[in-house]
N, C-alpha and C positions, 0 to 999 in steps of 0.2 A: 470240665469243658464249657461250662455255661459262662464261666467269667472269661475265657478266651474269646469267646463271641462279644461279650461287651468291650474287650480291648479293642478289637478290631473295629467295632463302630466307634470308639471313642477315639482311636487313631485316625480313621477317615474323617471325622469331624473336624479334629484338629487340622489336619492336613487341608481340608475345605476352608478353615477360617485363615490360616496362612496365606493361601491362594486369595482368597477375597481381600485380606489387607494388602497383600502386594499389590493387586490390583487398584484399591484405593489410593495408595502411594503414588502408583504410576498416573493414575487420573489427575491427582493434585499436581505433580510434576508436569504433566502435558498442559494442564490449565494454565499455570505459571508461565510455560513457554509461549503457550497462545496469547496471553496478557502482554508479553515483553514484544510479541511479533506485532500485535496491534498498534502500541504505543510507538514502534519504530516505524510503522506504515503511516501513522498519523504525522509524524515529523516529516516524512518524505512526502506526503500529500501539502503539507505547507510549504516546504520549499520548491516543489513543483508549481504551486500558486504564485509564489513571488516571482520566480523564473518566467513563468507565462505572462504576468503583469508587466515586467521588464520588456518582454520581447515584443508584447502589444505597444508599449509606449515607443519601442524603436521602431517599430513598424510605422505608427501613425506620424512619428517624426519624420521618418524617410519620406512619407507620403506628403508631408508639408512641404519638406524642401523639394521635391519634384514639382509640386504645384506651383510653387514660387520661381521655378526656372532652373533648378541645379540638374545639370545633365547627368550627373553620375547617379544621384537618386531616383531621377527617371528610369535610367537604364536599370537600377535595382527593383524598382516597383513593376516595370515591364518584365523583367525576368521572373519575378513572383508570380505575376499575373499568368504569363504562360506555363507556370507549373501547378496552375490552380489555386495560388493563395491570393485571397480578395482582402484587402484592408479596409476596414470601415473606420474612418477616422472619427466619425462622430460619437462612437461609444465604446466604453470599456467594459469588457467582460467581468471584471470583478469589482 
């Protein structure tokens, strides 16, 4: 009888070890997935920055054309202003 009790304890300890190992392996997988997501997000942030700079340059160019008398550019800047978009031609954000 005494050995049966030890076997049960040993079996439960082995099961606990397996659960802990499975949990550690899962945590490593999740960590790798998270690192991949962070890397992809960084690439997206860089792309968004490039697009933002291009849009700023386009807006400043449109405003310069409007100030020099281009009627179409003036209409675009007026529409942007009516929508709450204000162009600051003197400074770039990035």
